[in-house]
Backbone as CSV, one residue per row, in Angstrom:
resi,resn,N_x,N_y,N_z,CA_x,CA_y,CA_z,C_x,C_y,C_z
1,UNK,11.195,11.850,-33.631,12.267,12.461,-33.088,12.980,11.759,-32.065
2,UNK,14.267,11.610,-32.226,15.048,10.827,-31.113,15.041,11.656,-29.877
3,UNK,15.286,10.930,-28.602,15.438,11.768,-27.331,16.933,12.582,-27.528
4,UNK,16.675,13.699,-26.874,17.937,14.523,-26.602,18.064,14.740,-25.065
5,UNK,19.143,13.996,-24.542,19.160,13.747,-23.040,19.414,15.051,-22.355
6,UNK,19.153,15.514,-21.151,19.424,16.723,-20.523,19.902,16.204,-19.029
7,UNK,20.570,17.129,-18.339,21.134,16.747,-17.134,20.016,16.005,-16.207
8,UNK,20.593,15.027,-15.369,19.785,14.232,-14.442,19.298,15.113,-13.344
9,UNK,19.899,16.064,-12.923,19.715,17.017,-11.869,19.573,18.548,-12.155
10,UNK,18.751,19.250,-11.542,18.553,20.542,-11.569,19.187,21.274,-10.403
11,UNK,20.590,21.356,-10.590,21.274,21.762,-9.416,21.637,23.261,-9.449
12,UNK,21.260,24.016,-10.401,21.632,25.525,-10.341,20.537,26.151,-9.732
13,UNK,20.921,26.945,-8.642,19.841,27.530,-7.701,18.839,28.345,-8.496
14,UNK,19.328,28.818,-9.564,18.460,29.748,-10.434,17.373,28.881,-11.083
15,UNK,17.892,27.798,-11.660,16.901,26.728,-12.197,15.837,26.376,-11.144
16,UNK,16.404,26.023,-10.000,15.383,25.406,-8.909,14.406,26.597,-8.563
17,UNK,14.956,27.738,-8.301,13.943,28.884,-8.044,12.913,29.088,-8.927
18,UNK,13.307,29.219,-10.342,12.385,29.437,-11.434,11.230,28.237,-11.527
19,UNK,11.568,26.978,-11.181,10.830,25.891,-11.084,9.798,26.073,-9.859
20,UNK,10.294,26.439,-8.971,9.427,26.568,-7.620,8.415,27.675,-7.645
21,UNK,8.904,28.766,-8.458,8.010,29.942,-8.632,6.806,29.835,-9.705
22,UNK,7.245,28.767,-10.439,6.104,28.553,-11.632,4.976,28.025,-11.124
23,UNK,3.753,28.380,-11.812,2.462,27.908,-11.330,2.062,26.503,-11.927
24,UNK,2.372,25.423,-11.195,1.983,24.196,-11.640,0.797,23.714,-10.670
25,UNK,0.101,24.569,-10.152,-1.020,24.340,-9.165,-2.101,23.373,-9.797
26,UNK,-2.536,23.627,-10.981,-3.441,22.806,-11.690,-2.927,21.355,-11.989
27,UNK,-1.675,21.249,-12.547,-1.307,19.822,-12.785,-0.938,19.208,-11.525
28,UNK,-0.331,19.875,-10.463,0.136,19.113,-9.298,-1.265,18.702,-8.465
29,UNK,-2.200,19.654,-8.344,-3.574,19.321,-7.638,-4.184,18.178,-8.390
30,UNK,-4.153,18.275,-9.857,-4.724,17.064,-10.496,-4.015,15.790,-10.256
31,UNK,-2.855,15.916,-10.104,-2.048,14.495,-9.735,-2.601,14.007,-8.396
32,UNK,-2.644,14.986,-7.384,-3.210,14.520,-6.118,-4.660,13.942,-6.081
33,UNK,-5.408,14.764,-6.838,-6.918,14.245,-7.025,-7.004,13.078,-7.698
34,UNK,-6.139,12.811,-8.575,-6.139,11.388,-9.290,-5.727,10.141,-8.338
35,UNK,-4.765,10.536,-7.490,-4.245,9.571,-6.557,-5.465,9.323,-5.595
36,UNK,-6.160,10.152,-5.232,-7.201,10.047,-4.133,-8.361,9.289,-4.852
37,UNK,-8.668,9.582,-6.121,-9.837,8.933,-6.710,-9.605,7.497,-7.114
38,UNK,-8.192,7.308,-7.542,-7.792,5.907,-7.770,-7.677,5.062,-6.801
39,UNK,-7.082,5.517,-5.685,-6.802,4.689,-4.407,-7.362,5.159,-3.209
40,UNK,-8.727,5.243,-3.198,-9.356,5.699,-2.065,-9.231,5.076,-0.799
41,UNK,-8.681,3.799,-0.823,-8.470,2.884,0.530,-7.303,3.446,1.140
42,UNK,-6.407,4.089,0.440,-5.001,4.363,1.019,-5.132,5.916,1.695
43,UNK,-5.293,5.736,3.128,-5.543,6.888,3.748,-4.366,7.094,4.927
44,UNK,-3.467,6.073,5.071,-2.577,6.151,6.094,-1.406,5.362,5.556
45,UNK,-0.277,5.262,6.274,0.853,4.618,5.930,2.110,5.288,5.409
46,UNK,2.822,4.950,4.485,3.886,5.580,4.194,4.126,5.615,2.644
47,UNK,4.446,6.757,2.082,4.614,6.963,0.519,5.642,7.520,0.323
48,UNK,6.330,7.277,-1.062,7.685,7.822,-1.431,7.297,8.556,-2.662
49,UNK,7.744,9.780,-2.757,7.646,10.542,-4.054,9.076,10.799,-4.506
50,UNK,9.331,9.869,-5.656,10.635,9.939,-6.390,10.765,11.203,-7.376
51,UNK,11.854,12.082,-6.989,12.015,13.366,-7.939,11.018,14.251,-7.454
52,UNK,10.881,14.567,-6.179,9.859,15.563,-5.542,9.956,16.964,-5.943
53,UNK,11.255,17.474,-6.295,11.445,18.887,-6.548,11.286,19.695,-5.410
54,UNK,10.530,20.775,-5.441,10.318,21.664,-4.415,9.057,21.154,-3.370
55,UNK,8.686,19.972,-3.624,7.804,19.357,-2.743,6.410,19.836,-2.801
56,UNK,5.964,20.414,-3.752,4.586,20.884,-3.877,3.554,19.755,-3.959
57,UNK,3.857,18.592,-4.660,2.993,17.524,-4.705,2.971,16.875,-3.187
58,UNK,4.073,16.579,-2.566,3.905,15.929,-1.264,3.285,16.901,-0.283
59,UNK,3.351,18.161,-0.315,2.484,18.980,0.618,1.140,18.782,0.340
60,UNK,0.789,19.017,-0.955,-0.691,18.962,-1.354,-1.220,17.532,-0.812
61,UNK,-0.581,16.369,-1.083,-1.083,15.177,-0.738,-1.146,15.019,0.671
62,UNK,-0.194,15.582,1.479,-0.295,15.406,2.887,-1.445,16.421,3.472
63,UNK,-1.733,17.583,2.830,-2.847,18.075,3.413,-4.311,17.274,3.044
64,UNK,-4.144,16.573,1.956,-5.445,15.896,1.442,-5.550,14.469,2.551
65,UNK,-4.385,13.842,2.662,-4.488,12.745,3.486,-3.483,12.877,4.780
66,UNK,-4.003,13.583,5.645,-3.285,14.160,6.815,-2.658,12.771,7.687
67,UNK,-3.048,11.520,7.465,-2.500,10.472,8.182,-1.307,9.719,7.525
68,UNK,-1.226,10.199,6.268,-0.159,9.589,5.407,1.191,10.210,5.455
69,UNK,2.310,9.370,5.937,3.597,9.958,5.962,4.354,9.891,4.481
70,UNK,4.953,10.844,4.091,5.434,11.067,2.602,6.800,11.375,2.650
71,UNK,7.680,10.488,2.079,9.113,10.819,2.009,9.267,11.437,0.678
72,UNK,9.799,12.741,0.654,10.155,13.302,-0.614,11.548,13.205,-0.896
73,UNK,11.879,12.617,-2.257,13.252,12.407,-2.329,13.690,13.072,-3.576
74,UNK,14.725,13.889,-3.653,15.414,14.444,-4.850,16.967,14.520,-4.610
75,UNK,17.685,14.489,-5.727,18.885,14.515,-5.717,19.681,15.876,-5.736
76,UNK,18.789,16.979,-5.939,19.356,18.237,-5.986,19.315,18.981,-4.649
77,UNK,20.378,19.424,-4.299,20.363,20.164,-2.976,19.715,21.522,-3.205
78,UNK,19.895,22.089,-4.459,19.014,23.342,-4.667,17.555,23.177,-4.667
79,UNK,17.121,22.018,-5.170,15.657,21.701,-5.091,15.340,21.399,-3.685
80,UNK,16.039,20.824,-2.930,15.740,20.436,-1.615,15.666,21.795,-0.605
81,UNK,16.342,22.757,-1.082,16.433,24.131,-0.438,15.152,24.704,-0.731
82,UNK,14.667,24.600,-1.940,13.196,25.165,-2.112,12.168,24.475,-1.411
83,UNK,12.270,23.173,-1.362,11.336,22.268,-0.657,11.243,22.587,0.892
84,UNK,12.608,22.820,1.398,12.485,23.216,2.809,11.828,24.644,3.029
85,UNK,12.096,25.590,2.115,11.236,26.723,2.336,9.797,26.485,2.119
86,UNK,9.319,25.909,1.221,7.904,25.453,1.145,7.383,24.867,2.387
87,UNK,8.053,23.777,2.950,7.649,23.080,4.079,7.468,24.246,5.206
88,UNK,8.628,25.040,5.363,8.525,25.883,6.425,7.268,26.945,6.546
89,UNK,6.820,27.123,5.346,5.709,28.112,5.119,4.331,27.394,5.113
90,UNK,4.300,25.895,5.032,3.144,25.280,4.872,2.637,24.987,6.320
91,UNK,1.253,24.683,6.305,0.801,24.057,7.434,1.413,22.765,7.824
92,UNK,1.176,22.374,9.070,1.878,21.203,9.556,1.634,19.980,8.620
93,UNK,2.454,19.345,8.141,2.582,18.087,7.139,3.334,16.989,7.698
94,UNK,3.198,15.905,7.262,4.032,14.823,7.533,4.859,14.510,6.258
95,UNK,5.626,15.410,5.899,6.536,15.062,4.739,7.950,15.253,5.269
96,UNK,8.699,14.468,4.813,10.229,14.438,5.069,11.010,14.407,3.997
97,UNK,12.189,14.945,4.021,12.907,15.237,2.791,14.262,14.381,2.878
98,UNK,14.606,13.840,1.637,15.833,12.885,1.746,16.479,13.191,0.203
99,UNK,17.818,13.505,0.427,18.653,13.699,-0.759,19.180,12.434,-1.317
100,UNK,18.790,12.080,-2.429,19.236,10.637,-2.972,18.750,10.684,-4.409
101,UNK,19.432,9.628,-5.274,19.160,9.795,-6.752,18.757,8.423,-7.102
102,UNK,17.944,7.941,-7.899,17.858,6.832,-8.580,19.201,6.338,-9.307
103,UNK,19.625,5.039,-9.117,19.100,4.014,-8.370,19.498,3.876,-6.919
104,UNK,20.471,4.696,-6.349,21.309,4.643,-5.159,20.185,5.292,-4.143
105,UNK,18.986,4.769,-3.784,18.152,5.190,-2.865,18.274,4.279,-1.520
106,UNK,18.292,5.082,-0.366,18.687,4.668,0.962,17.638,3.914,1.561
107,UNK,16.860,3.218,0.920,15.512,2.315,1.592,15.764,1.139,1.313
108,UNK,15.146,0.108,2.482,15.125,-1.197,2.263,14.024,-1.597,1.201
109,UNK,13.905,-2.858,0.742,12.984,-3.334,-0.212,11.646,-3.261,0.447
110,UNK,10.643,-2.894,-0.245,9.342,-2.949,0.087,8.919,-2.037,1.386
111,UNK,9.368,-0.811,1.367,9.293,0.004,2.482,8.184,0.882,2.483
112,UNK,7.373,0.955,1.361,6.345,1.970,1.190,5.018,1.404,0.793
113,UNK,4.022,2.003,1.175,2.610,1.617,0.718,2.205,2.041,-0.306
114,UNK,2.805,3.215,-1.070,2.554,3.748,-2.228,3.959,4.426,-2.914
115,UNK,4.007,4.503,-4.167,5.239,5.013,-4.946,4.455,5.975,-5.905
116,UNK,4.989,7.261,-5.808,4.367,8.330,-6.906,5.632,8.930,-7.300
117,UNK,5.594,9.538,-8.567,6.718,10.366,-9.258,5.810,11.255,-10.260
118,UNK,6.573,12.546,-10.276,5.952,13.398,-11.434,7.250,14.005,-11.899
119,UNK,7.363,13.936,-13.409,8.408,14.647,-14.085,9.895,14.313,-13.714
120,UNK,10.035,13.065,-13.285,11.457,12.526,-13.127,11.982,11.620,-14.147
121,UNK,11.191,10.854,-14.761,11.677,9.917,-15.677,12.421,10.384,-16.743
122,UNK,11.953,11.652,-17.228,12.628,12.007,-18.669,14.053,12.828,-18.225
123,UNK,14.427,12.670,-16.915,15.701,13.143,-16.545,16.668,12.046,-16.713
124,UNK,16.235,10.667,-16.754,17.168,9.639,-16.567,17.519,8.960,-17.879
125,UNK,18.781,8.753,-18.054,19.220,7.992,-19.259,18.585,6.665,-19.377
126,UNK,18.495,5.980,-18.357,18.088,4.489,-18.479,16.731,4.572,-17.437
127,UNK,15.557,4.503,-18.171,14.486,4.362,-17.564,14.161,3.142,-16.551
128,UNK,14.897,1.993,-17.195,14.750,0.898,-16.477,15.262,0.792,-15.036
129,UNK,16.108,1.648,-14.669,16.589,1.771,-13.413,15.495,2.437,-12.427
130,UNK,14.792,3.324,-12.887,13.544,4.064,-12.363,12.459,2.876,-12.022
131,UNK,12.226,2.123,-12.965,11.044,1.075,-12.784,11.523,0.018,-11.772
132,UNK,12.730,-0.349,-11.870,13.242,-1.337,-10.893,13.038,-0.834,-9.469
133,UNK,13.367,0.652,-9.221,13.178,0.951,-8.041,11.721,1.035,-7.488
134,UNK,10.983,1.374,-8.445,9.416,1.473,-8.162,8.999,-0.116,-7.652
135,UNK,9.417,-0.964,-8.256,9.172,-2.456,-7.833,9.825,-2.631,-6.468
136,UNK,11.147,-2.358,-6.324,11.823,-2.749,-5.124,11.167,-2.083,-3.773
137,UNK,10.693,-0.782,-4.087,10.398,0.100,-3.050,8.950,-0.219,-2.494
138,UNK,8.063,-0.632,-3.389,6.711,-0.663,-2.900,6.505,-1.956,-2.511
139,UNK,5.378,-2.097,-1.520,5.114,-3.351,-0.962,4.025,-4.068,-2.106
140,UNK,4.032,-5.362,-1.921,3.009,-6.001,-2.902,1.563,-5.364,-2.717
141,UNK,1.029,-4.984,-3.949,-0.326,-4.348,-4.049,-0.161,-2.667,-3.770
142,UNK,1.049,-2.281,-3.687,1.211,-0.823,-3.316,0.638,-0.059,-4.526
143,UNK,-0.002,0.982,-4.259,-0.520,1.884,-5.506,0.822,2.552,-6.217
144,UNK,0.678,2.789,-7.442,1.741,3.506,-8.213,0.997,4.513,-8.966
145,UNK,1.524,5.820,-8.965,1.087,6.914,-9.650,2.254,7.498,-10.363
146,UNK,2.436,7.622,-11.538,3.790,8.188,-12.168,3.334,8.986,-13.423
147,UNK,3.726,10.332,-13.422,3.162,11.202,-14.655,4.600,11.696,-15.074
148,UNK,4.427,12.069,-16.394,5.546,12.835,-16.988,5.203,13.356,-18.295
149,UNK,6.060,14.047,-18.824,5.826,14.814,-20.223,5.897,13.728,-21.090
150,UNK,5.439,13.922,-22.390,5.834,12.961,-23.441,6.459,13.670,-24.760
151,UNK,7.246,13.184,-25.438,8.270,13.746,-26.322,7.308,14.051,-27.600
152,UNK,7.117,15.265,-28.221,6.521,15.544,-29.415,7.165,15.147,-30.568
153,UNK,6.569,15.268,-31.844,7.216,14.741,-33.126,8.323,15.525,-33.646
154,UNK,8.550,16.660,-32.898,9.632,17.723,-33.512,9.979,18.663,-32.671
155,UNK,11.268,19.434,-32.636,11.428,20.436,-31.949,10.598,21.579,-32.138
156,UNK,10.042,21.907,-33.339,9.241,22.945,-33.570,7.901,22.744,-32.858
157,UNK,7.467,21.476,-32.710,6.153,21.198,-31.890,6.312,21.410,-30.575
158,UNK,7.663,21.127,-29.929,8.024,21.323,-28.645,8.040,22.769,-28.385
159,UNK,8.561,23.574,-29.239,8.529,24.874,-28.987,7.032,25.536,-28.829
160,UNK,6.203,25.081,-29.793,4.770,25.401,-29.721,4.053,25.225,-28.430
161,UNK,4.413,23.982,-27.931,3.811,23.558,-26.627,4.303,24.519,-25.471
162,UNK,5.696,24.721,-25.536,6.118,25.684,-24.536,5.598,27.143,-24.556
163,UNK,5.376,27.578,-25.844,4.876,29.000,-25.889,3.312,28.951,-25.595
164,UNK,2.678,27.845,-25.878,1.335,27.918,-25.542,0.964,27.720,-23.937
165,UNK,1.891,26.912,-23.211,1.703,26.444,-22.007,2.327,27.451,-20.878
166,UNK,3.447,28.215,-21.346,4.052,28.892,-20.398,4.600,30.189,-21.151
167,UNK,3.652,31.014,-21.588,4.084,32.178,-22.405,4.800,33.254,-21.575
168,UNK,4.223,33.387,-20.281,4.897,34.411,-19.247,5.913,33.976,-18.416
169,UNK,6.264,32.815,-18.561,7.038,32.197,-17.429,8.590,32.705,-17.544
170,UNK,9.454,32.497,-16.618,10.807,32.853,-16.590,11.481,32.280,-17.771
171,UNK,12.302,32.848,-18.484,13.047,32.288,-19.716,13.817,31.035,-19.239
172,UNK,14.316,31.118,-17.970,15.138,29.764,-17.506,14.085,28.564,-17.564
173,UNK,12.868,28.818,-16.988,11.961,27.744,-16.994,11.501,27.349,-18.264
174,UNK,11.374,28.243,-19.135,10.897,27.799,-20.668,11.925,27.028,-21.199
175,UNK,13.250,27.469,-21.080,14.360,26.723,-21.664,14.380,25.250,-21.109
176,UNK,14.020,25.070,-19.883,14.012,23.762,-19.181,12.946,23.020,-19.661
177,UNK,11.780,23.542,-19.775,10.619,22.937,-20.222,10.852,22.458,-21.753
178,UNK,11.395,23.190,-22.678,11.853,22.724,-23.833,12.731,21.652,-23.920
179,UNK,13.727,21.639,-23.031,14.702,20.569,-23.100,14.100,19.382,-22.388
180,UNK,13.125,19.469,-21.463,12.538,18.304,-20.935,11.585,17.631,-22.035
181,UNK,10.827,18.489,-22.961,10.135,17.814,-23.930,10.834,16.921,-24.871
182,UNK,12.117,17.577,-25.123,13.014,16.637,-26.086,13.488,15.365,-25.460
183,UNK,13.623,15.549,-24.056,14.206,14.353,-23.430,13.155,13.186,-22.872
184,UNK,12.000,13.625,-23.060,10.806,12.747,-22.447,10.671,11.626,-23.480
185,UNK,9.855,10.596,-22.809,9.564,9.309,-23.442,8.152,9.354,-24.085
186,UNK,7.846,8.756,-25.184,6.570,8.828,-25.664,5.716,7.586,-24.883
187,UNK,4.455,7.866,-24.893,3.868,6.580,-24.247,4.042,5.288,-24.847
188,UNK,4.255,5.181,-26.003,4.573,3.764,-26.660,5.861,3.263,-26.008
189,UNK,6.836,4.231,-25.872,8.059,3.807,-25.191,8.038,3.313,-23.699
190,UNK,7.099,4.217,-22.975,6.802,3.809,-21.716,6.010,2.493,-21.586
191,UNK,5.150,2.234,-22.395,4.527,0.942,-22.524,5.341,-0.239,-22.608
192,UNK,6.435,-0.120,-23.498,7.572,-1.114,-23.683,8.190,-1.196,-22.576
193,UNK,8.572,-0.332,-21.586,9.168,-0.232,-20.504,8.442,-1.045,-19.333
194,UNK,7.256,-1.024,-19.290,6.367,-1.718,-18.442,6.071,-3.073,-18.679
195,UNK,6.317,-3.519,-20.149,5.793,-4.830,-20.420,6.451,-5.946,-19.809
196,UNK,7.562,-5.886,-19.279,8.215,-7.014,-18.783,7.814,-7.303,-17.253
197,UNK,8.085,-6.502,-16.450,7.908,-6.503,-15.060,6.814,-5.692,-14.372
198,UNK,6.146,-5.004,-15.200,5.131,-4.097,-14.502,3.819,-4.153,-15.455
199,UNK,3.544,-5.279,-15.893,2.354,-5.351,-16.724,1.130,-5.137,-16.169
200,UNK,1.121,-5.017,-14.724,-0.182,-4.707,-14.185,-0.336,-3.027,-13.978
201,UNK,0.701,-2.388,-14.416,0.538,-0.950,-14.587,0.131,-0.585,-16.043
202,UNK,-0.660,0.580,-16.124,-1.026,1.051,-17.360,-0.835,2.468,-17.659
203,UNK,-0.399,2.617,-18.970,-0.048,3.973,-19.401,-1.080,4.669,-20.141
204,UNK,-1.473,5.882,-19.969,-2.394,6.565,-20.937,-2.070,8.005,-20.972
205,UNK,-2.576,8.677,-22.038,-2.289,10.069,-22.270,-3.491,10.646,-21.587
206,UNK,-3.119,11.964,-20.639,-4.036,12.531,-19.814,-4.075,14.020,-20.167
207,UNK,-3.174,14.336,-21.007,-3.226,15.885,-21.471,-2.623,16.071,-22.699
208,UNK,-2.440,17.231,-23.264,-1.704,17.487,-24.641,-0.222,17.121,-24.508
209,UNK,0.373,17.178,-23.205,1.636,16.973,-23.090,2.189,15.919,-22.021
210,UNK,1.102,15.116,-21.394,1.439,14.436,-20.213,0.799,12.920,-20.487
211,UNK,1.741,11.972,-20.169,1.159,10.709,-19.839,1.133,10.080,-18.350
212,UNK,0.318,9.252,-17.975,0.115,8.929,-16.833,0.184,7.296,-16.649
213,UNK,1.011,6.850,-15.651,0.978,5.429,-15.417,0.458,5.130,-13.937
214,UNK,-0.577,4.136,-13.944,-1.303,3.931,-12.621,-1.392,2.399,-12.733
215,UNK,-1.688,1.904,-11.417,-2.001,0.657,-11.059,-1.360,0.219,-9.735
216,UNK,-1.427,-1.146,-9.533,-0.918,-1.596,-8.230,0.222,-2.551,-8.495
217,UNK,1.179,-2.659,-7.576,2.384,-3.761,-7.789,1.756,-4.823,-7.457
218,UNK,2.222,-5.904,-8.371,1.888,-7.509,-8.116,2.569,-7.874,-6.765
C-alpha cells in the first residue's frame, strides 16, 4: 500500500483536545523507560523533543530525569495550548515549549545532548528533512530515540488496528489514527532513510504498530 499523506500539523483545537485526552500512558511511559534503559549515562544536559504534541512524554521524562532540561517543539498552536495546560497542572518540571516546525527549527547546530521524537515522522512529506535536523541538532555521540507508527498492508488492516487499539476513543481521534497509519513509513523505508548518513542508528519493530529507531550520533 502506498503512503497517503495527511496534514503536517494538527491545528484543529478539537483534534488537539481529542489527542490530549486519549490514554497513551502505556506507550509514552514505555518510550521514557526505553530511553532510560538504553542511555543510563544521560541524567543531565539538554534534550529536544520534536513534535511533542501535548507534552506528555517531555513531562514524564523530566519527572524521571529531573536534572535534564527538555525543549518540547511543536508546530501547532492548538497542541501547544494543550501542552501549556498539562505543564500548569504537572509538578515542577524543566520543560520549555517552542512553536516551530521541521526543518525551520530555531536552534544552532549541535545544541542538544539528546534528540527524541514520537509520532512526528509520518506527518512529513519528506522524511529526509527530519533526519537531517536530527543530525544537525544533536551533539556528536548524542542519544537518539525516535518512534512512530508503521504502515500496514492495506486500509482494511489499518481499520482493524484502530478498532482493536482504540475502540472507545473519540471518533476524531480514531479518524486521525487511521489516517496516520496510512501516512506512516514501513520499517524497511525507515532503514533506507537511515542508510546514508545515520548508519549508526538502528530500526526495529517494538509493537504490532510501532517501529523504534535508537542509537547515538556519530
